[in-house]
RODO-2510 file (C-alpha; in nm, 4 decimals, decimal comma):
residues 334
     n   res          X          Y          Z
     1     m    -4,3138    -3,1902     5,9603
     2     l    -4,5154    -2,9083     5,8046
     3     n    -4,3920    -2,6658     6,0683
     4     f    -4,0347    -2,7715     5,9928
     5     a    -4,0847    -2,7436     5,6154
     6     l    -4,2348    -2,3943     5,6459
     7     r    -3,9298    -2,2692     5,8341
     8     e    -3,6935    -2,4396     5,5910
     9     v    -3,8549    -2,2693     5,2923
    10     l    -3,9924    -1,9405     5,4258
    11     g    -3,7514    -1,8650     5,7103
    12     n    -3,7172    -1,8763     6,0882
    13     h    -3,9762    -1,5992     6,1352
    14     v    -4,2502    -1,8610     6,0897
    15     d    -4,4372    -1,9384     6,4124
    16     q    -4,7297    -2,1746     6,4501
    17     k    -5,0509    -1,9879     6,5374
    18     g    -5,2914    -2,2782     6,5612
    19     s    -5,3915    -2,6027     6,3969
    20     v    -5,6602    -2,8648     6,3508
    21     v    -5,5339    -3,2200     6,2947
    22     l    -5,7712    -3,4956     6,1843
    23     p    -5,6963    -3,8427     6,0439
    24     e    -5,7759    -3,7394     5,6856
    25     k    -5,6833    -3,3688     5,6814
    26     l    -5,5218    -3,0822     5,8712
    27     r    -5,5271    -2,7070     5,8964
    28     f    -5,2145    -2,5168     5,9982
    29     d    -5,2051    -2,1439     6,0797
    30     f    -4,8691    -1,9666     6,0902
    31     s    -4,7187    -1,6197     6,1033
    32     h    -4,6014    -1,4720     5,7737
    33     d    -4,6419    -1,1094     5,6701
    34     p    -4,6312    -1,0874     5,2877
    35     n    -4,5386    -0,7160     5,3035
    36     r    -4,2455    -0,7876     5,5293
    37     d    -4,1529    -1,1471     5,4484
    38     g    -4,2542    -1,1659     5,0816
    39     a    -4,5466    -1,3356     4,9085
    40     i    -4,5791    -1,7129     4,9198
    41     n    -4,5696    -1,8371     4,5619
    42     a    -4,6250    -2,1693     4,3899
    43     d    -4,2547    -2,2548     4,4029
    44     h    -4,2549    -2,2132     4,7834
    45     l    -4,5590    -2,4414     4,8132
    46     r    -4,3958    -2,6981     4,5871
    47     k    -4,0826    -2,7071     4,8045
    48     i    -4,2856    -2,7275     5,1275
    49     e    -4,4913    -3,0126     4,9889
    50     s    -4,1788    -3,1916     4,8679
    51     i    -4,0028    -3,1690     5,2062
    52     v    -4,3052    -3,3099     5,3905
    53     n    -4,3613    -3,5893     5,1388
    54     d    -3,9925    -3,6829     5,1363
    55     q    -4,0000    -3,7208     5,5142
    56     i    -4,3137    -3,9352     5,4909
    57     k    -4,1554    -4,1548     5,2201
    58     s    -3,8428    -4,1918     5,4342
    59     e    -4,0608    -4,3537     5,7028
    60     l    -3,8716    -4,1662     5,9743
    61     d    -3,9342    -4,2759     6,3307
    62     v    -4,1373    -4,0489     6,5582
    63     y    -4,0224    -4,0158     6,9207
    64     s    -4,1735    -3,8468     7,2224
    65     k    -4,0530    -3,7959     7,5778
    66     e    -4,1263    -3,5690     7,8687
    67     a    -3,8636    -3,3150     7,9686
    68     t    -3,8504    -3,0122     8,1923
    69     l    -3,9644    -2,6953     8,0176
    70     a    -3,6228    -2,5384     8,0732
    71     e    -3,4461    -2,8339     7,9077
    72     a    -3,6861    -2,8376     7,6127
    73     k    -3,6494    -2,4659     7,5409
    74     r    -3,2728    -2,5084     7,5001
    75     i    -3,3160    -2,7355     7,1962
    76     n    -3,1801    -2,5672     6,8829
    77     g    -3,4534    -2,5295     6,6190
    78     l    -3,7367    -2,6250     6,8534
    79     r    -4,0811    -2,5206     6,7268
    80     a    -4,3639    -2,4166     6,9538
    81     v    -4,6872    -2,2186     6,9332
    82     f    -4,5945    -1,8564     7,0072
    83     g    -4,7632    -1,7324     7,3237
    84     e    -4,8764    -2,0813     7,4287
    85     v    -4,8426    -2,1637     7,8007
    86     y    -4,6861    -2,5107     7,8261
    87     p    -4,6919    -2,7387     8,1319
    88     d    -4,3757    -2,8323     8,3159
    89     p    -4,2679    -3,1024     8,2451
    90     v    -4,3628    -3,0845     7,8757
    91     r    -4,3842    -3,3521     7,6054
    92     v    -4,1189    -3,3164     7,3332
    93     v    -4,1895    -3,4818     6,9963
    94     t    -3,9118    -3,5395     6,7407
    95     i    -3,8963    -3,6997     6,3977
    96     g    -3,5867    -3,8834     6,2820
    97     k    -3,3878    -3,8483     6,6038
    98     k    -3,4439    -3,9710     6,9580
    99     v    -3,5465    -3,7088     7,2113
   100     e    -3,2774    -3,8362     7,4519
   101     d    -3,0012    -3,7712     7,1960
   102     i    -3,1246    -3,4163     7,1358
   103     l    -3,1605    -3,3380     7,5067
   104     a    -2,8052    -3,4655     7,5669
   105     d    -2,6694    -3,1924     7,3378
   106     p    -2,9558    -2,9416     7,3006
   107     e    -2,7578    -2,6611     7,1329
   108     n    -2,6156    -2,8790     6,8548
   109     k    -2,6614    -2,6968     6,5222
   110     e    -2,7593    -3,0267     6,3596
   111     w    -3,0944    -3,0178     6,5399
   112     a    -3,2054    -2,7232     6,3284
   113     s    -3,2478    -2,9755     6,0449
   114     i    -3,4559    -3,2108     6,2629
   115     s    -3,8296    -3,1685     6,3116
   116     s    -3,8878    -3,1174     6,6832
   117     e    -4,1588    -2,9299     6,8720
   118     l    -4,3486    -2,8876     7,1933
   119     c    -4,7067    -3,0118     7,1818
   120     g    -4,9465    -2,8084     7,3535
   121     g    -4,9922    -1,1452     6,0202
   122     v    -5,1342    -1,5259     6,0158
   123     r    -5,1435    -1,7457     5,7007
   124     r    -5,3233    -2,0789     5,6658
   125     i    -5,2374    -2,4045     5,4965
   126     t    -5,4940    -2,6796     5,4531
   127     a    -5,3852    -3,0282     5,3577
   128     v    -5,5314    -3,3737     5,3091
   129     t    -5,3805    -3,7119     5,3887
   130     t    -5,4257    -4,0842     5,3129
   131     e    -5,6886    -4,1622     5,0453
   132     s    -5,7917    -3,7974     5,0129
   133     a    -5,4332    -3,7016     4,9283
   134     l    -5,4077    -3,9740     4,6647
   135     k    -5,7374    -3,8642     4,5086
   136     a    -5,6210    -3,5016     4,5037
   137     m    -5,2984    -3,5945     4,3266
   138     e    -5,4821    -3,8192     4,0794
   139     l    -5,7282    -3,5406     3,9974
   140     g    -5,4431    -3,2955     3,9514
   141     g    -5,2752    -3,5367     3,7109
   142     q    -5,5976    -3,5789     3,5125
   143     l    -5,6490    -3,2034     3,4813
   144     l    -5,2874    -3,1540     3,3763
   145     k    -5,3300    -3,4156     3,1023
   146     e    -5,6518    -3,2469     2,9859
   147     v    -5,4702    -2,9152     2,9538
   148     d    -5,1828    -3,0769     2,7610
   149     d    -5,4308    -3,2533     2,5287
   150     a    -5,6220    -2,9274     2,4750
   151     s    -5,3119    -2,7642     2,3289
   152     k    -5,3499    -2,9975     2,0286
   153     m    -5,7171    -2,9155     1,9650
   154     e    -5,8587    -2,7176     1,6740
   155     v    -5,9212    -2,3493     1,7408
   156     s    -6,2952    -2,3936     1,6860
   157     l    -6,3103    -2,6347     1,9821
   158     l    -6,0419    -2,4787     2,1996
   159     e    -6,2352    -2,1753     2,3247
   160     k    -6,5054    -2,3783     2,5009
   161     k    -6,2495    -2,6296     2,6291
   162     v    -6,0342    -2,3577     2,7850
   163     a    -6,3357    -2,2062     2,9627
   164     s    -6,4396    -2,5512     3,0892
   165     l    -6,0886    -2,6314     3,2129
   166     k    -6,0594    -2,2986     3,3940
   167     t    -6,3840    -2,3661     3,5826
   168     s    -6,2767    -2,7225     3,6688
   169     v    -5,9347    -2,6183     3,7966
   170     d    -6,0694    -2,3276     4,0024
   171     s    -6,3049    -2,5598     4,1915
   172     a    -6,0743    -2,8630     4,2139
   173     s    -5,9236    -2,9821     4,5433
   174     i    -5,5710    -3,0447     4,4171
   175     p    -5,2222    -2,9515     4,5429
   176     a    -5,1865    -2,5720     4,5424
   177     a    -4,8533    -2,5752     4,3584
   178     q    -4,9952    -2,8032     4,0925
   179     k    -5,3025    -2,5805     4,0609
   180     a    -5,0735    -2,2823     3,9979
   181     d    -4,8841    -2,4800     3,7318
   182     i    -5,2075    -2,5811     3,5580
   183     r    -5,3379    -2,2240     3,5690
   184     a    -5,0141    -2,1072     3,4080
   185     k    -5,0622    -2,3652     3,1300
   186     i    -5,4232    -2,2508     3,0821
   187     a    -5,2988    -1,8917     3,0520
   188     q    -5,0625    -2,0112     2,7770
   189     l    -5,3559    -2,1827     2,6056
   190     q    -5,5587    -1,8612     2,6247
   191     n    -5,2703    -1,6707     2,4676
   192     q    -5,2401    -1,9391     2,1990
   193     l    -5,6138    -1,9115     2,1360
   194     r    -5,6035    -1,5311     2,1056
   195     k    -5,3205    -1,5488     1,8521
   196     a    -5,4988    -1,8168     1,6501
   197     q    -5,8268    -1,6243     1,6547
   198     k    -5,6500    -1,3074     1,5431
   199     k    -5,4855    -1,4932     1,2550
   200     i    -5,8173    -1,6491     1,1499
   201     a    -5,9895    -1,3097     1,1658
   202     e    -5,7234    -1,1609     0,9386
   203     q    -5,7565    -1,4508     0,6945
   204     n    -6,1367    -1,4247     0,6991
   205     m    -6,1236    -1,0544     0,6221
   206     q    -5,8805    -1,1009     0,3338
   207     k    -6,0905    -1,3857     0,1904
   208     a    -6,4203    -1,1994     0,2279
   209     v    -6,2950    -0,8763     0,0708
   210     a    -6,1187    -1,0492    -0,2185
   211     t    -6,4137    -1,2779    -0,2998
   212     a    -6,6827    -1,0107    -0,2651
   213     t    -6,5025    -0,7537    -0,4805
   214     e    -6,4278    -1,0160    -0,7462
   215     l    -6,7921    -1,1286    -0,7644
   216     a    -6,9127    -0,7680    -0,7648
   217     e    -6,6838    -0,7022    -1,0611
   218     v    -6,8423    -0,9957    -1,2459
   219     a    -7,1916    -0,8691    -1,1609
   220     a    -7,1041    -0,5190    -1,2867
   221     k    -6,9747    -0,6577    -1,6177
   222     e    -7,3036    -0,8436    -1,6568
   223     g    -7,4858    -0,5133    -1,6174
   224     k    -7,6253    -0,5878    -1,2710
   225     t    -7,6743    -0,3132    -1,0110
   226     f    -7,6427    -0,5375    -0,7070
   227     c    -7,4605    -0,8511    -0,5898
   228     v    -7,5830    -1,1341    -0,3624
   229     t    -7,3221    -1,3910    -0,2668
   230     r    -7,2091    -1,6412    -0,0066
   231     i    -6,8606    -1,6375     0,1475
   232     d    -6,8152    -1,8872     0,4287
   233     v    -6,6026    -1,7276     0,6997
   234     g    -6,8017    -1,8631     0,9932
   235     l    -6,9881    -1,6245     1,2199
   236     d    -6,7519    -1,3345     1,1525
   237     p    -6,9567    -1,0167     1,0967
   238     a    -6,6435    -0,7998     1,0971
   239     a    -6,5104    -0,9763     0,7859
   240     l    -6,8465    -0,9461     0,6104
   241     r    -6,8799    -0,5815     0,7043
   242     e    -6,5400    -0,5052     0,5547
   243     a    -6,6303    -0,6959     0,2373
   244     v    -6,9612    -0,5095     0,1960
   245     s    -6,7968    -0,1733     0,2653
   246     k    -6,5255    -0,2385     0,0048
   247     v    -6,7787    -0,3346    -0,2625
   248     i    -6,9813    -0,0201    -0,1988
   249     q    -6,6663     0,1924    -0,1965
   250     q    -6,5111     0,0419    -0,5105
   251     k    -6,8170    -0,0534    -0,7192
   252     g    -7,0912     0,1690    -0,5826
   253     m    -7,3442    -0,1129    -0,5892
   254     a    -7,5801    -0,2762    -0,3399
   255     v    -7,4456    -0,5999    -0,1947
   256     m    -7,5544    -0,8755     0,0436
   257     v    -7,3147    -1,1406     0,1753
   258     f    -7,4129    -1,4646     0,3527
   259     s    -7,1898    -1,6831     0,5707
   260     i    -7,2904    -1,9957     0,7612
   261     d    -7,1606    -2,2135     1,0434
   262     e    -7,2995    -2,5659     1,0090
   263     t    -7,1746    -2,6656     1,3551
   264     t    -7,4077    -2,4192     1,5273
   265     n    -7,6660    -2,4132     1,2437
   266     k    -7,6399    -2,0334     1,2344
   267     a    -7,5886    -1,7821     0,9573
   268     v    -7,4693    -1,4242     0,9591
   269     v    -7,5742    -1,1906     0,6807
   270     y    -7,4440    -0,8435     0,6008
   271     a    -7,6073    -0,6062     0,3541
   272     g    -7,5185    -0,2660     0,2201
   273     v    -7,6691    -0,0088    -0,0143
   274     p    -7,4701     0,3041    -0,1132
   275     d    -7,5862     0,5689     0,1342
   276     k    -7,7740     0,8721    -0,0047
   277     s    -7,7662     0,7265    -0,3553
   278     e    -8,0381     0,6700    -0,6122
   279     q    -8,0306     0,3003    -0,5152
   280     s    -8,0987     0,3810    -0,1493
   281     k    -8,4214     0,5558    -0,2520
   282     l    -8,5438     0,2377    -0,4160
   283     l    -8,3881    -0,0336    -0,1949
   284     e    -8,3978     0,0198     0,1825
   285     v    -8,1218    -0,1964     0,3324
   286     s    -8,3081    -0,3137     0,6478
   287     e    -8,6177    -0,4059     0,4469
   288     w    -8,4023    -0,5985     0,1988
   289     l    -8,2204    -0,7869     0,4751
   290     t    -8,5349    -0,8602     0,6759
   291     n    -8,6943    -1,0123     0,3667
   292     a    -8,3905    -1,2322     0,2997
   293     l    -8,3670    -1,3554     0,6608
   294     g    -8,7168    -1,5040     0,6542
   295     p    -8,6170    -1,8552     0,5361
   296     l    -8,3296    -1,8555     0,7856
   297     k    -8,5638    -1,7801     1,0761
   298     g    -8,3552    -1,4743     1,1498
   299     r    -8,3852    -1,1058     1,2231
   300     c    -8,1835    -0,7899     1,1878
   301     g    -8,1429    -0,4462     1,3364
   302     k    -8,2553    -0,1175     1,1866
   303     g    -7,9321    -0,0530     1,0012
   304     k    -7,7295     0,2654     0,9771
   305     g    -7,5407     0,4484     0,7056
   306     g    -7,6648     0,2094     0,4396
   307     l    -7,5381    -0,0973     0,6282
   308     a    -7,7285    -0,3644     0,8199
   309     t    -7,6499    -0,7053     0,9711
   310     g    -7,8569    -0,9968     1,0951
   311     q    -7,8391    -1,3598     1,2003
   312     g    -8,0398    -1,6688     1,1113
   313     t    -8,0895    -1,9941     1,2997
   314     d    -8,1604    -2,2389     1,0155
   315     v    -7,8823    -2,2641     0,7556
   316     s    -8,0562    -2,5422     0,5625
   317     h    -8,2517    -2,2740     0,3704
   318     v    -7,9574    -2,0488     0,2841
   319     n    -8,0026    -2,0963    -0,0922
   320     e    -8,3690    -2,0035    -0,0636
   321     a    -8,2724    -1,6923     0,1339
   322     m    -8,0202    -1,5890    -0,1327
   323     d    -8,2779    -1,6376    -0,4096
   324     l    -8,5251    -1,4275    -0,2136
   325     a    -8,2650    -1,1510    -0,1672
   326     t    -8,1931    -1,1566    -0,5398
   327     s    -8,5573    -1,1387    -0,6479
   328     f    -8,6371    -0,8643    -0,3962
   329     a    -8,3446    -0,6474    -0,5133
   330     s    -8,4346    -0,7084    -0,8791
   331     m    -8,7915    -0,6013    -0,8151
   332     k    -8,6927    -0,2841    -0,6264
   333     l    -8,4146    -0,1750    -0,8619
   334     s    -8,5828    -0,2582    -1,1926
***
């Protein structure tokens, strides 16, 4: 049946090159040159699978009978292993039509649509049967449902879910056509995730810049020479960097911005001091940030161009960290 389905879908160039048939699974090797005959895609596999399953569901009778090799070779649409040396007489196996009827009119064009074969650039198909086939289809259905459910998840949860699904699908023993369909859906999810993340990043940047510049304006009116604030945009250092840069550019003052993510219990902190200014001689940005990160159990890099960033791993002390940053800056700039 598989041999028949392959020819129906891929063409008459298909020749069996070998096989292993066991009660619960099979392996089938066949000739098909992708450069010459075209690549085998998911739609081909879906059609092949459908033809075989339809024949199984039809509960077609299987017939076998010995015939002379010369008689057997006259059968229109007969499939055999290319290069195989068959005995004479040879056993002819047919599905859905009696061997006697086919031998009585071997060149009838109708036989090309009947599965018949002699029993005795290569591609390979592996397949499972009985309980293994049912389990494979059930697993495929479960994974497909998981992918569909994931499309309704929040962006914050979707990234990990997509990575987990991709790993599960790659290693799953499920129908190849279904695996291709699920992978296509995962690719759509990844695209959906990228778009959502890009939109969130844009919103974070707008929020961070607007809030930081507004608070810096308030601080300047109060006669302060620095600003320490918290703007929750998750663990988005790019948004904080832009906010700090804008404050320095527009207000010319030192600034430190905190943002936390309670889900991961992490904080990201960005600090800036106008480079090559009088403030920078009094307040070294890395020293300021390192001091502030203490309560957060964090650390930072050396900093460059008056800017420095760091992360903390205990957001429960964020208020203490902000107070420490404020007192340190007041002491240095007084």
